[in-house]
GUDREN-279270 format. One record per residue: x, y, z negated of N, C-alpha, C, O in turn; residue in one letter. Coordinates in steps of 0.2 Angstrom, whole numbers, plus 5000, padded with zeros to 4 digits. Each point is the difference from the previous one (the first is absolute). Layout:
XYZXYZXYZXYZA ...
This chain:
541853934400499750035006500650025005500450044998M 499549935008500550025005499750065004499450005002Q 501050055000499850055005500349995006500650005001T 499049995005500249985006499950055005499550045001L 501049975004499950035006500049945006500449965000S 499150055004500049945005500150045007499650045002I 500949945001500250035007499849955005500249945001L 499350085003499749965005499349974997499949945001G 499850104996499449974996499449985005499649964998S 500450065008499549995004500149945005499649975003T 501050004996500249945004499849944996499750004995G 500449945008499849944997500349984993499649984995S 501050045004500349994994499850054995499849984994I 500150085008499750054995499349994998499950014994G 499749975011499349984998500049944995499650004995V 500849955006500149944995500250024994499849984994S 500750075006500350024993499450044996500049994994T 499650055009499550044997499549954997499750014995L 500249935009499549954998500249974993499649994996D 501150005004500249974994500050054994499849994994V 500450075008500050064995499350014997499950004994V 499649995010499350014998499849954995499550014996A 500849935004499849954996500350014993499849964995R 500650085004500450014994500050074998500650035000H 498950014999500050074999500350024993500350054999P 499849904997500450014993500750005001500450024996D 499949955010500750005001500350055005500650014999R 499050015005500350055006499650065001499450004999F 500950055002499750065003500450035006500649995000Q 499050045004500350025007500250074999499650054999I 501049975003500350075000499950035007499850055000F 500449915005500050025007499849955005500249944999A 499550085006499949955006500250045006499950065001L 500449905003500250025007499749965005500149945000A 499650095005499649975005500250025007499649985005G 500850064997500250025006499550035004499950064999H 499749915005499550035004499349984999499550025003T 500449934993499349974999499650044995500049974994Q 499850095007499850044995499349984997499950014994T 499749965010499349984997500149944995499750004995A 500849965007500149944995500450034994499849974994K 500650075007500450034994499550044996500150004994L 499450045009499650044996499649954995499850024994A 500049925009499649954996500449984994499849994995E 500849995007500549984994500150054995500049994994Q 500050075008500150064995499450004996500050024994C 499449975009499450014996500049944995499750014994R 500549935007500049954996500550004994499949994994Q 500850035008500550004996500250074997500450004995F 499450055008500150074997500850024999500250014995K 500249985010500750014999500150085000499650045002P 501049984995500250074999500150025007499950065002R 500549905002500250025007499849955005499949944999Y 499950095007499949965006500550035006500050065001A 500349895002500550035005499849975007499949945001V 500150105004499949985007500650035005500450034997V 499549955009500650015005500150085001500650025000A 498950025001500150075002499550044998499549984996D 500550095005499650054998499349985002499550014997E 500449975010499449995003499649954996499450004999A 500949944999499749954997499950024992499549984997H 500950065001499950034993499450045000499649994995A 500350055010499350045000499449955000499550024997A 500649935007499449965001499949964994499449994998A 501149994998499949974994499750044994499649984997L 500650085003499750054996499350015001499650014995R 500250005011499350005002499649944998499450014997Q 500949935004499649944998500050004992499449984998Q 501150044999499949994992499650064998499649984995L 500350075008499650064998499249985001499650024997G 500349935008499349985001499849954996499449985000S 501049994996499849954995499550034995500150054997L 499449905001499650034994500350014994499850044996K 500749915002500450014994500650045001500449995005T 499750064991500650055001500649964998500149974995K 500450035009500649974999500650055001500150045004I 500349964990500650055000500649975003500550004996N 499549985010500649975003500350055005499650035004T 501049984995500450055004500249975006500349945000E 499650085006500249975006500750035003500050065000V 500449905001500750025002500149965007499649965002L 500950075002500249965006500750005001500450054998H 499949915007500650005002500549954996499849974995G 500850025008500549964997500250014993500149964996K 500050115003500350024993499449984995500249994994Q 499250025008499549984995500049934998499949984994A 500249985011500149934998500649984995499949974995L 500650075006500649994995499850034993500249974995I 499450095005499850034994499649954996500150004994D 499449975009499549964996500449934998499849974996I 500750015008500449944998500550014994500249964997A 500050115002500550014995499750044994500450024996T 499050005004499750044995500149974993500049934999A 500250114996500249974993499449964997500149954996S 499350065006499449974997499949935003499749964997E 500750025008499949945004500449954997500650015000V 499249934998500449944998500149955006500549975000S 499050035004500149955005499850025007499550045000G 500849945005499850025007499949945005500549965001V 498950045002499949955005500250035006499750045003M 500949935000500250025007499849965005500249945002C 499250085001499749965005499950045007499549985004A 500950074997499950035006500449965006500549974998I 499250025007500249955005500650045004499950065002V 500649905000500550035004500650044996500050014994G 500550025010500550034997499850074997500450034996A 499049995005499750064997500049994993500050054996A 500049895001499949994993500750004996500050004994G 500550015010500749994997500250064995500249994995L 499750085007500250054996499750004993500350014995P 499049985005499750004994500149944995500150014994S 500049945009500349944996500750014997500149984995A 500350055009500750014998500050054995500450004995L 499150055005500050054995499749974994500350024994A 499349945006499749974994500549964997500150004993A 500449965011500549964997500550054996500349984995A 499850085008500550054997499850034994500350024996A 499049975003499750034994499849944995499750014995H 500649935006499949954995499349974999499949984995G 499750035010499349975000500049935000500449975003K 499050004995499849935002499750005007499550035001T 500949945003499750005007499749935002500349955000I 499150065002499649945003500150005007499750045004Y 500849924999500250015007499749965005500049935000L 499650105004499649965005500250035007499849975005A 500750084995500250035006500649965002500650014997N 499449955009500649965002500650045002500549984998K 499350075005500550045003500550034996500650025001E 499250004992500450034995500749955000500550035000T 499449914999500649954999500349995007500649985001L 499050015004500349995007500450055002500649995003V 499250074997500450065002500550024996500650025002V 499349984991500550034995500149954994500050024995A 500049915007500149964994500550014995499950004994G 500750015008500650014996499950064996500150014994S 499850055009499950064997499450004995500150034995L 499349945007499550004996500149964993499950034995F 500449915006500149964994500550034996500050004993M 500550035009500650044996499750064997500150014994E 499450035009499750054997499549984994500050034995T 499749925006499549974995500549984994499850014994A 500749955007500449984995500350054996500150004994H 500250055009500350064997499550044996500250034995Q 499249975006499550044997499549964996499550034997N 500649915002499649964996499349995002499549984997G 500450025010499349995003499949925000500549975002A 498950014997499849935001499749995006499550045002A 500749915002499849995007499649934999500249954999I 499150065002499649945000499749995007499650045002L 500549905001499849985007499349995000499749954997P 499950085007499349995001499949955006499549975000V 500950035005499949965006499949934997500349984995D 499249985008499849944997500649954999500149964996S 500350045010500649955000500550024994500349964997E 499950105003500550024995499750004993500449994995H 499050025004499750004994500049934998500149984994N 499849975010500049934999500749984997500149964996A 500450065008500749994998500150034993500349964996I 499550105003500150034994499749964994500350004995F 499149975006499749964995500349944998500049984995Q 500449995010500349934999500750014998500449944999V 499950115002500750014998500150004992499550024997L 501049975000500150004993499850074998500250055003P 499549964991499850074997500750044999499950065000R 500649914999500650044998500550005006500650015000D 499149985006500450005007500450065000499850064999Y 500949935002500550065000500250025007500450055000S 499349925005500250025007500649955002500250025006G 499949934991500549955002499749935001499849974995S 500250015011499749945001500349944997499749964997L 501050045003500449954997499950004993500049944997N 500050114999499950014993499449964998500049984994A 499550025010499349974998499949935004499449984999H 501149995004499949945003499650005006499649955001G 500350115003499650005005500449995007500550035001I 499249925003500349985006499850055006500450025004A 498949994996499850055005499350024999499649984995S 500250075008499350035000499649995006500350015006I 499149974993499649975006499450055001499650004996I 500450035010499450055001499549965005500249975005L 499250024993499549975004499750055005499950064998T 499949925008499750045005499449975003500049945001A 499450095000499449975003500149985007499749955002S 500850095001500049985008499650055004500050005006G 499650044990499550045004499549975004499949945000G 499850105005499549985004500249965006499549965002S 501150035000500249975006500549944999500449995004F 499549984990500549954998499949945005500549965001L 498950035001499949945005499850025007499849965004H 500350114998499950025006500549985005500650004998T 499349985008500549985005500450065001499850065001D 500949935000500450065001499950035006500150065001L 499749905004499850045007499550054999499950045005T 499649954990499550054999500250064996499650055000D 501049954997500250064996499950075004499850054997F 500549955009499950075003499350035001499950065000P 499649895000499350035000499750014994499450025000A 501049974994499750024994499850074999500450055002I 499049974996499750074999500150024993500149964996T 499950115004500050034993499449974995500149994994P 499450015009499449984997500149934997499849984994A 500549975010500249934997500550014995500049964995Q 500550085006500650004995499850034993500449984995A 499150065005499950034993499549964996499850014994V 500049935008499549954997500549954996500149955003K 500050064991500449954996499649954998499450014998H 500849925002499649954998499849994993499549984998P 500950054997500049994993499950074996499650004996N 500850055006500050064996499650065003500050005007W 499850044989499750075003500550054999500250024995S 500150005011500550055000499950055005499650005005M 500850064995500050055005500249975007500349955001G 499650095004500249985007500749995001500249945003Q 500350104995500750005001500249934996500449965003K 499450034991500349944996499749945003500449955000I 499050055003499749945003500449985007500149945001S 500150115002500449995006500749974998500349955003V 500050084992500649984997500049924998500549965001D 498950034996499949934998500049955006500249945000S 499550085006499949965006500749995003500149955003S 500350104997500749995003500549974995500649995001T 499250014992500449984995500650054998500449984997M 499550085006500450054997499950024993500550024996M 498949975002499950014993500449964995500250024995N 499949915008500449964996500750025000500449994996K 499850035010500750035001500250064995500550004997G 499050045003500150064995500049974993500350034996L 499349925002500049984994500649964998500250004994E 500149975011500749974999500550054997500449994995L 499650075009500450064998499850024993500550024996I 498949995002499850024994500349954994500250024995E 499749925007500249954995500750004999500349994994A 500150025011500750014999500250054995500549994996R 499150075004500250054995499749994993500350014995W 499049975005499749994994500349954996500050014993L 500249945009500349944996500749995001500349954998F 500150105006500749995001500249935003500449974997N 499250025008500149935003500350015007499750035004C 500949934997500350015007499649975005499649954998P 500450075008499649985006500049925001499549975001P 501150004998500049935001499649964995500049935000E 499850104994499649964995499350025000499650004995R 500250035011499350025001499749965005500249995005L 499249974993499749965005499350025001499750044996E 500149945010499350025002499649935002500349975004V 499250024994499649945002499350035002499750044997V 500049935008499350025002499549964996500049935000I 499550104997499549974996499350035002499950054997H 499849925008499450045002499450014995499650045001P 500449924994499450014995500150064996499550024997Q 501150005002500150064996499849994993499750054996S 500549895001499849994993500650004996500050034994V 500649945008500650014997500350065003500250015006V 499950044989500250065002500850015001500250055004H 500249914992500750005001500349954995499649984995S 501050005006500349954995500750024999500450045004M 499949934991500750004998500349934999499749964996V 500850035008500349934999500650014996500450045000R 499649914995500550004995500549955001499949955004Y 500750064993500649955001499849934998500349955003A 499350044992499949934998499549965005499849954998D 499950095007499649975005499250024998499649985004G 500350054991499350034999499950065004500450035002S 498949975000499850065004499450024996499549974999V 500550104999499450034997499750045004500350045004L 499049964996499650045005499550034996499749984995A 500050085008499450034998499549995005500150025006Q 499349964991499449995005499450044998500050034994L 499649995010499450044999499650015006500349985006G 499150044994499650025006500450065003500350044997T 499649975010500350055003499650074999499650025004P 500650014990499650064998500650054997500349984995D 499850075007500550054998499950024993500550034997M 498949975000499950024994500449964994500150024995R 500049915007500449964996500750034998500250014995I 500250005011500750034998499950074997500550024996P 499050025006500050074997499849994993500350044996I 499349925002499849994993500649974996500150024994A 500349945009500549974997500550064998500350004994N 499950045011500450064998499750054995500450024996C 499050005005499750054996499949984993500150034995L 499849905004499949984993500649984996499949994994G 500750005009500649984997500050034993500050075000L 500249904995500249934999499449954999500149945000P 499350095001499449954999499749985007500250035005Q 499449934995499649985005499350035000499749994995R 500150045010499350045000499649975006500349985005I 499050034994499649985005500150045007500150064999A 499949915006500150035007499350015004500050045004S 499649924994499349995004500149955006499549995003G 501149984998500049965005499749934998500049984995A 499849985010499749944999500549954998500650005002A 499249954994500549954997500149955006499649995004A 501049994996500249955005499749934998500149974995L 499550005010499649944999500449955004499949995006D 500549974990500449945003499549955004500349975004F 499150024993499649955003499850025007499749955004S 500450114998499750025007500650015005500050025005R 500649964992500650015004500149935004500249954997L 499750055010500149945004500749985000500249945000A 500350115001500749995001500450064999499850055002A 500849944996500550055000500649985004500349954999L 499850095007500549985005500550055000499950064999T 500749915003500650055001500449985006500049945002F 500350115002500449985005500550065001499950054998Q 500749935005500550055002499850055005499649985004P 500650084996499850055005500449995006500649985000P 499150035006500249995007500250075002499650055001D 501149975000500250065002499850025007500050065002F 499949895002499750025007499350034999499950045004Q 499749934992499450034999500050064996499650055001R 500949964994500050064996500750035000500450004995F 499850035011500650035001500250064995500550014998P 498950024999500150054996500349984993500450044997C 499549905001500349974994500749995001500450014995L 499849965011500750005001500450065000500550014998K 499250055005500350065000500150034993500450044999L 499149944996500150024993500649974997500450034997A 499749905005500649974997500650035003500550014997Y 499550015010500550035003500250074997500650024999D 498950024999500150064997500350004993500550044998A 499349904998500349994994500849985001500450034996L 499749945009500749985001500450065002500650004998A 499250045006500350065003500150054994500650024999I 498949994996500150044994500050075002499850025005G 500450024990500050075001499350035001499549984997G 500450065008499450035002499649965005499450025002G 500849914999499649965005499349994998499550005004A 500449984990499250004998499650065001499449995002P 500950074997499750065002499850005007499450025002C 501149965002499850005008499549955001499550025004V 500549924993499549955001499350034999499549995003L 500450044991499450034998499750055004499550005002N 501050054999499750065004499849985007499550025003A 500949945001499949975006499349965000499650015005A 500349954990499449965000499450054999499549995003N 500550064993499550054999499850035006499450005002E 501150025002499850035007499749955005499550015003I 500849934997499849955004499249984998499649995005A 500350004989499349974998499550065002499549985002V 500750084996499550065002499950005008499450015002A 501149985002499950005007499649945002499650005005A 500549944992499649945001499250024999499649985004F 500350054990499350014998499750055004499450005001L 501050045003499750055004499949975007499850035005R 500549914996499949975007500650015005499949995006G 500650044991500650025004500449955002500350005006Q 499849954990500549945001499649944998499550004997I 500849945005499849944999500249974993500450034997L 499249935000500249974994500749975000500350014995F 499949965010500749975000500550065001500649984999T 499250085003500550055000500250034994500550034999D 499149954995500250034994500749984998500450044998I 499849895002500649984999500650035005500550014997A 499350005009500550025005500250074998500650025001R 498950024997500250074998500450004994500550044999V 499449924996500450004994500749975001500550034998V 499549925007500749975002500450055003500650014999E 499150035006500350055003500350064996500650025000H 499050004995500250054995500649984996500550034999S 499549904998500549984996500750005004500550014998L 499449965009500650005004500350075001500650015000A 499050045002500250065001500350044994500650035001Q 499249964993500250044995500649964997500450034996H 499749905005500649964998500650035004500550004997S 499350015009500650025005500250074998500650025001R 498950024997500250074999500350024994500350064999S 499849894996500350014994499650054995500350034996G 499149975005499650054996499749964994499550034996S 500749915002499749964995500350014993499849974995L 500750085004500450014994499650064997500050065001K 499649924994499550044996500250004993500149944997T 499950124999500150004993499550044996499949984994Q 499850075009499550044997499349995003499949975005T 499650064991499350005003500050045006499649985005L 500850084995500050045006500349965006499750005006A 500849964993500349965005499449955003500049995006D 499749984989499549955002499450035004499849975005L 500050084993499450045003500250025007499650005005L 501050024996500350025006500049945005499850015006A 500549944991500049945005499349975001499949995006L 499750024990499349985001499750045006499749975004D 500450094995499750055006500349985006499750005005N 501049994995500449995006499749935004499950005006E 500049954990499849945002499350015003499849975006V 499750064991499450015003500050035007499649995004R 500950064997500150035007500249955004499849995006H 500749974992500349945004499449965003500049985006T 499649994989499549965001499550035005499849965005A 500050104994499550035004500250015007499649995005A 501050034996500350015006500149945004499849995006E 500349954991500149945003499349985002499949975006F 499650044990499349985002499850045006499649985005I 500550094995499850045006500449995006499850035005Q 500849944995500550005005499749955006500250005005S 499449964993499749955005500549935000499849965004G 500750044991500449955000499749934998500249955003S 499350064993499649944998499649965006500149945000L 499650115004499749975005500449975006499949955003K 500750084997500549985005500449944997500449975004A 499550014990500349944997500750014998500449955000G 499850114999500750024998500149994993500550014997L 
């Protein structure tokens, strides 16, 4: 019996995780759920899974959740907490064996790092933990015996086809490169001249996956693949020059590993996040995920093509951040979060997202602020970059073409 805390339980990953958990009541029990501001959804999850704790963003949402739990017909003894420290507390509690880290954005970093420091099994779905603090996070996990199991479909696919005794050395296992597949998002075939007119409503409609708004926009710009490149660099100790990206619109092949003898091993499946979640939760066994079986007779074709950096400049910027090193990936992520939020509010164009990120990388590379060693350094840089990006958006420079 595994005792789990699920951080981000009301998001798409959290909902999928609870679906898998519900299929195996003999294997899992829920210690805590964290849902930020979606109190009605969190109350329903508490009704079903009866966690000891539920965590929300602030006291106002905590009061709302307490009221909603109190109105349930069935009495639930779930204690409601709020704030950043509460997230850390439920991630590090002695009763917890595993933590699903599925909070979107840099906000998920402190709790994930705390779980690593306490030697927990971490089911990692938060990209920014490794993008912002890859070296620090992996070193903390190693020093404290924490297990890092990747939930992202691409990284989980790589994890499944690497040798079981993988030691973190590509050469020792005869690995030539790691290949990440990308759907190409909603605008793979859209004329480039139409990109400035892309609306938020269009950008959040992913052709294959059901995801939140921010992640869907990242998929459309392929920044999500850029962030995944950085994740893979740390998860698998893979240098950037041995990381490949190929566009695979059908999202059936989730990623591949190229071996020195010419073999390429791939993991295939339907585009359903319950598959990688079940893979991680069930280890070392295979457990039912609830996902539909892949029907090869209905696959018309599996196609692959190289990414076009003119169409996807955010992917190129991610490679640039890897090459710069230090805090550059932190800059990339923070600037992107500000830019995507501004796009979703209608403040900037779709094509401006990459421009905001590029400006922020250039500014902080020149300022010498990329030398980071501690969590405090990284969080300070993250905050500084957000101000840089917001000021650039508000300055009018984007409309002026500067």
